[in-house]
C-alpha positions in Angstrom: -14.2 -18.8 11.2 -14.5 -20.6 14.5 -17.5 -19.4 16.7 -16.7 -17.3 19.7 -16.4 -19.4 22.9 -19.5 -18.6 25.0 -17.2 -18.4 28.0 -15.6 -15.4 26.4 -18.8 -13.4 25.8 -18.3 -11.3 28.9 -17.0 -8.0 27.5 -13.6 -7.0 28.8 -13.8 -3.4 27.6 -15.5 -1.0 25.2 -14.8 2.1 23.2 -16.8 4.6 21.2 -14.5 4.0 18.3 -12.2 1.0 17.8 -9.6 1.2 15.0 -8.1 -2.1 13.8 -4.6 -1.3 12.4 -2.0 1.3 13.3 -0.5 1.8 9.9 -0.8 4.9 7.7 -4.6 4.6 7.5 -5.2 3.8 11.1 -3.0 6.5 12.6 -4.3 9.1 10.1 -8.0 8.3 10.7 -7.4 8.4 14.5 -5.7 11.8 14.2 -8.5 13.1 11.9 -11.1 12.0 14.5 -9.4 13.6 17.4 -8.8 16.8 15.5 -12.6 17.0 15.0 -13.6 16.0 18.5 -10.9 15.6 21.1 -13.3 14.2 23.7 -14.0 11.0 21.7 -13.1 7.6 23.2 -10.9 6.2 20.5 -8.6 3.1 20.6 -6.2 1.7 18.1 -5.5 -2.1 18.1 -2.1 -3.0 16.7 0.7 -5.2 18.2 3.5 -3.5 16.1 6.2 -1.6 18.1 7.4 0.2 14.9 5.7 2.2 12.2 7.2 2.5 8.7 7.0 5.1 6.0 6.7 2.5 3.3 6.7 4.9 0.3 10.3 5.7 1.2 11.6 2.2 0.6 11.8 2.7 -3.1 14.3 5.5 -2.5 16.2 3.3 0.1 16.5 0.7 -2.7 17.8 3.5 -5.0 20.4 4.8 -2.6 18.6 8.1 -1.8 17.1 7.5 1.7 18.6 5.6 4.6 16.3 2.8 5.9 16.5 4.4 9.4 14.8 7.5 8.1 11.7 5.6 7.3 10.9 4.2 10.7 9.6 5.6 14.0 8.2 4.0 17.2 4.5 3.4 17.3 4.4 5.0 20.7 5.6 8.3 19.3 2.8 8.4 16.7 -0.3 7.4 18.6 -2.4 10.6 18.7 -2.9 12.3 22.0 -5.9 11.0 23.8 -6.1 7.7 21.8 -5.7 4.4 23.6 -3.2 2.0 22.1 -4.1 -1.7 22.6 -0.9 -3.6 21.8 -2.6 -6.8 20.6 -3.9 -8.4 17.4 -7.5 -9.2 16.4 -8.4 -12.8 16.0 -12.0 -12.5 14.9 -15.0 -10.2 14.5 -18.6 -10.5 15.8 -20.3 -7.6 14.1 -23.8 -8.7 15.0 -22.8 -8.1 18.7 -20.7 -5.0 18.0 -17.7 -6.8 19.4 -14.4 -8.3 18.4 -12.0 -10.8 20.0 -8.3 -10.2 20.5 -5.8 -13.0 20.1 -5.4 -13.2 23.9 -9.2 -14.0 24.2 -10.4 -10.6 25.5 -13.6 -9.3 24.0 -13.9 -5.6 23.2 -17.2 -3.9 22.3 -17.6 -0.7 20.2 -20.1 1.8 19.0 -18.2 2.4 15.8 -15.5 0.1 14.2 -12.9 1.2 11.7 -11.0 -1.5 9.9 -7.7 -0.8 8.2 -5.2 -3.6 8.8 -3.2 -3.2 5.5 -2.3 -6.0 3.2 -0.7 -9.5 3.6 2.5 -9.8 1.6 2.3 -13.5 0.6 6.0 -14.3 0.2 5.3 -18.0 0.6 3.1 -18.1 -2.5 6.3 -18.1 -4.6 8.0 -21.5 -4.1 11.5 -21.1 -2.6 11.2 -17.3 -2.2 11.3 -17.0 1.6 14.5 -19.0 1.8 16.1 -17.1 -1.2 15.5 -13.5 0.0 18.5 -11.5 1.1 21.0 -13.9 -0.6 22.3 -14.6 -4.1 21.0 -11.3 -5.4 17.4 -12.0 -4.5 15.8 -8.9 -3.0 12.7 -6.7 -2.6 12.0 -3.1 -1.8 8.7 -4.3 -0.2 10.6 -5.2 3.0 12.4 -2.7 5.3 15.3 -5.0 5.9 15.8 -5.8 2.2 15.6 -2.4 0.6 19.2 -1.6 1.6 20.2 -5.0 0.1 18.6 -3.9 -3.2 20.9 -0.9 -3.3 23.9 -3.0 -2.4 23.2 -5.4 -5.2 22.6 -2.6 -7.7 25.9 -1.0 -6.9 27.8 -4.3 -7.1 26.4 -5.6 -10.3 28.7 -5.1 -13.3 27.2 -7.4 -15.9 24.6 -10.1 -16.3 20.8 -10.5 -16.1 18.6 -8.3 -13.9 15.0 -9.4 -13.5 12.2 -7.3 -11.9 8.9 -9.0 -11.3 5.4 -7.7 -10.8 2.6 -10.1 -9.6 -1.1 -10.0 -10.5 -3.1 -7.0 -9.2 -4.0 -5.8 -6.7 -0.8 -4.8 -5.0 0.1 -1.8 -2.8 1.7 0.9 -4.9 1.3 -0.6 -8.3 4.2 1.5 -9.7 6.7 0.3 -7.1 8.0 -2.6 -9.2 8.8 -0.2 -12.0 10.4 2.3 -9.7 13.0 -0.3 -8.6 13.6 -1.1 -12.3 14.1 2.5 -13.5 16.3 3.6 -10.6 18.5 0.6 -11.0 18.8 1.1 -14.7 19.6 4.8 -14.2 22.4 3.9 -11.8 23.9 1.5 -14.3 23.5 4.0 -17.2 25.3 6.7 -15.2 28.2 4.4 -14.4 28.5 3.0 -17.9 27.4 -0.5 -17.1 23.9 -0.7 -18.7 25.3 -2.1 -22.0 26.6 -5.1 -20.1 23.5 -5.6 -18.0 20.3 -7.0 -19.5 17.3 -5.6 -17.5 14.0 -7.4 -17.9 10.6 -6.4 -16.5 8.5 -9.5 -15.9 4.9 -8.3 -15.5 2.1 -10.7 -14.7 -0.4 -8.1 -16.0 -1.2 -6.9 -19.5 -0.3 -3.2 -19.4 2.7 -1.2 -18.2 0.5 1.1 -16.0 -3.3 1.1 -15.4 -3.9 4.7 -16.4 -3.1 5.1 -20.1 -2.2 8.8 -19.9 1.1 8.0 -18.1 2.2 5.2 -20.3 3.9 7.2 -23.1 6.4 8.8 -20.7 7.1 5.5 -19.1 7.7 3.8 -22.5 10.3 6.4 -23.3 12.3 5.1 -20.3 11.7 1.5 -21.3 13.4 2.4 -24.6 16.0 4.6 -23.0 17.2 1.7 -20.8 16.6 -1.0 -23.5 14.4 -2.9 -21.0 13.1 -6.3 -22.1 9.4 -5.8 -21.4 7.3 -8.9 -20.8 3.6 -9.1 -20.1 1.7 -12.1 -18.8 4.7 -13.5 -16.9 4.0 -14.5 -13.3 6.8 -15.5 -11.0 6.0 -18.8 -9.3 9.3 -20.2 -8.0 12.9 -19.0 -7.2 16.0 -21.1 -6.9 18.4 -18.8 -5.0 21.6 -20.8 -5.0 21.0 -21.8 -8.7 20.0 -18.3 -9.6 17.0 -19.4 -11.6 13.5 -17.9 -11.6 10.5 -19.8 -12.9 7.6 -17.9 -14.5 4.2 -19.0 -15.8 3.3 -17.3 -19.0 -0.2 -16.9 -20.2 -0.4 -17.4 -24.0 -2.9 -15.7 -26.4 -5.2 -18.8 -26.4 -5.4 -18.8 -22.7 -3.0 -21.8 -22.2 0.0 -21.6 -19.9 3.7 -22.1 -20.5 6.4 -22.5 -17.9 9.8 -21.0 -18.5 13.0 -20.5 -16.5 15.2 -17.4 -16.6 18.7 -17.1 -15.2 19.5 -14.0 -13.1 22.3 -12.2 -11.3 19.9 -9.8 -9.6 16.2 -10.6 -9.0 13.9 -7.9 -7.5 10.7 -9.6 -6.4 7.3 -8.1 -5.6 5.2 -10.8 -3.7 1.5 -11.5 -4.4 -0.7 -9.6 -2.0 -4.1 -10.2 -0.4 -6.1 -9.1 2.6 -4.9 -10.6 6.0 -6.3 -14.0 6.9 -8.4 -12.6 9.8 -10.1 -10.3 7.3 -10.6 -12.9 4.5 -12.2 -15.4 6.9 -14.5 -12.9 8.6 -18.1 -11.6 8.2 -16.6 -8.3 6.9 -15.2 -9.8 3.7 -16.7 -9.9 0.2 -16.4 -13.0 -1.9 -12.8 -12.2 -2.8 -11.7 -11.6 0.8 -11.6 -7.8 0.9 -13.5 -5.6 3.4 -16.8 -4.9 1.7 -17.4 -1.1 1.7 -19.3 1.5 -0.3 -16.7 3.1 -2.6 -17.9 6.7 -1.7 -18.8 6.7 1.9 -16.4 3.8 2.8 -19.1 2.4 5.1 -19.5 -1.3 5.2 -22.2 -2.5 2.9 -23.9 -4.7 5.5 -22.9 -3.4 8.9 -23.8 0.3 9.3 -21.4 1.0 12.2 -18.3 -0.3 10.5 -16.1 1.6 8.1 -13.0 0.5 6.2 -10.1 2.3 4.5 -6.6 1.6 3.3 -5.3 -1.3 1.4 -7.6 -4.1 2.6 -10.9 -2.7 1.3 -12.5 -3.7 -2.0 -12.5 -0.2 -3.5 -11.0 0.0 -6.9 -8.6 2.9 -6.2 -4.8 2.5 -6.2 -3.6 1.0 -2.9 -1.3 3.9 -1.9 -0.5 6.1 1.2 -1.9 9.0 -0.9 -5.3 7.2 -1.1 -5.3 6.6 2.7 -4.5 10.3 3.2 -7.7 11.2 1.3 -9.8 8.4 2.8 -9.0 9.1 6.5 -10.9 12.5 6.7 -13.8 10.9 4.8 -14.1 8.1 7.3 -13.5 10.4 10.3 -16.3 12.7 9.1 -18.7 9.8 8.4 -18.1 8.1 11.8 -19.0 11.4 13.5 -22.1 11.5 11.4 -23.0 8.0 12.6 -22.4 9.2 16.2 -24.7 12.2 15.6 -21.9 14.7 16.0 -22.1 15.9 12.4 -24.9 16.0 9.9 -23.3 15.9 6.4 -21.6 12.8 4.9 -18.3 13.0 3.1 -17.5 11.2 -0.1 -14.2 9.6 -1.3 -13.6 10.0 -5.1 -11.1 7.2 -5.5 -8.0 9.5 -5.4 -4.7 7.8 -5.6 -1.2 8.9 -6.4 1.9 7.1 -7.6 5.2 9.1 -8.0 7.0 7.0 -10.6 10.7 7.5 -10.1 12.0 7.1 -13.7 15.5 8.3 -13.0 17.4 9.9 -10.1 16.1 13.5 -10.0 12.9 13.0 -12.2 9.5 11.6 -11.5 6.3 11.0 -13.5 3.6 12.0 -11.0 0.5 9.9 -11.6 -2.6 11.2 -9.8 -6.1 9.9 -10.6 -9.5 9.0 -9.2 -11.9 6.2 -9.8 -12.0 5.1 -13.5 -8.5 6.4 -14.2 -9.7 10.0 -14.4 -6.7 12.4 -14.0 -6.7 14.4 -10.8 -3.6 16.6 -10.8 -2.9 18.6 -7.6 -1.2 21.3 -9.5 -1.8 23.1 -12.8 0.1 21.8 -15.8 2.2 24.9 -16.1 3.6 24.3 -12.6 3.8 20.5 -12.7 2.6 18.3 -15.6 2.4 14.8 -14.0 2.4 13.1 -17.4 6.0 14.2 -18.0 9.1 13.4 -16.0 10.0 16.5 -13.9 12.5 17.6 -11.3 9.7 19.4 -9.4 7.9 16.0 -8.9 11.1 14.5 -7.6 11.5 17.4 -5.2 7.9 16.7 -4.0 8.7 13.0 -3.5 12.1 13.5 -1.9 11.6 16.6 0.2 7.9 17.4 0.7 6.1 14.1 1.0 8.0 12.6 4.0 7.3 15.6 6.3 3.7 15.8 4.9 3.3 12.2 6.1 4.9 12.4 9.5 3.8 16.0 10.5 0.7 16.3 8.5 -1.2 13.1 7.6 -0.4 11.4 10.9 -1.1 14.5 13.0 -4.6 15.2 11.7 -3.6 18.1 9.4 -5.5 17.6 6.2 -3.4 19.6 3.8 -4.7 19.0 0.3 -7.0 16.4 1.8 -10.1 18.2 3.0 -13.1 15.9 2.4 -15.9 16.7 0.0 -19.2 16.9 1.8 -22.4 15.8 0.2 -26.0 16.8 0.9 -27.0 13.2 1.6 -28.4 12.2 4.9 -27.0 8.9 6.3 -29.0 5.8 5.6 -29.6 3.5 8.6 
């Protein structure tokens, strides 16, 4: 990281709490802070004009939601009393409690919260950026492409349909499968599945990271006659030639390159922390924001907290995780500001509603270590089985819970667990 120009060291502004990132985590933690203390001086740094409900894109790609229903203006979501700085961060200077914006301004802070989300590295797959949106190459991981997924699924009558999953970590680890299952369900309902070969090309070694949910998912792998492949990492795409190149890891550790023809290719790109995080003092050796997994406080800088997809915590990178993390960070920042006395602790909760068919979902909920953490008793909703109740939750309840609850500081089913610990300085 280049050193800060001494000429820029004059501070151009300061805030009690600076939040880097206005996605799900950033808006939620700002709202949680203001709901606890409306007199705080809080600012969010984010250049984006639009805010997306990304968990909805799977259902856009499955023909359930419209793309337009998943987007709102950033201005309409910034919590009352919070300053919106429409800029990007270029670098951090944590030893001076300051950061630099990409226009050169220096902002100081008492407390810093970092939650910029992930970088989707489309260019890491050779030929992919040029191929997307044409010749049947698509991805539900982009707002403009999720409708193209549904268009291609509807139009496909026969041939080869490939669905890729890159190495972990990725946001919403179940999303690659969701696209697969919803597509196969559509083809099955329209009598086309026998003429379409669906293959799941997974770079990992397991279908899902929490074993309790795998039996139900395997039932659908068999139901749709899906060709299931582990250890296959997509490395190149030839859109006009409709060829996908994979590197396969063999049992002895050696690699094999193979090509597969496709008529439809749903791609999930490799993912990493943004460059300005990876090359900063906040990052661990792998490039993620280095935080304590319980308190979410930075391991080296006591007035910095992190949450959301860019941290090095081992939880699933989902909006549901951010919903649980935001109140923890809000509480612990107020402890650091001497406004509260008891720390809160995050238990690693994450949730992944796996849409296995239109109208049914396997609702995976778990904490650190893959420990099951259901929100409802099994008699009401057994997340290990595909249920219509879980679909109703995903389709009807979770969007308003996101827009009107999580982003407004209402912590329904997300109240933080307080510990008896006193903060370490």
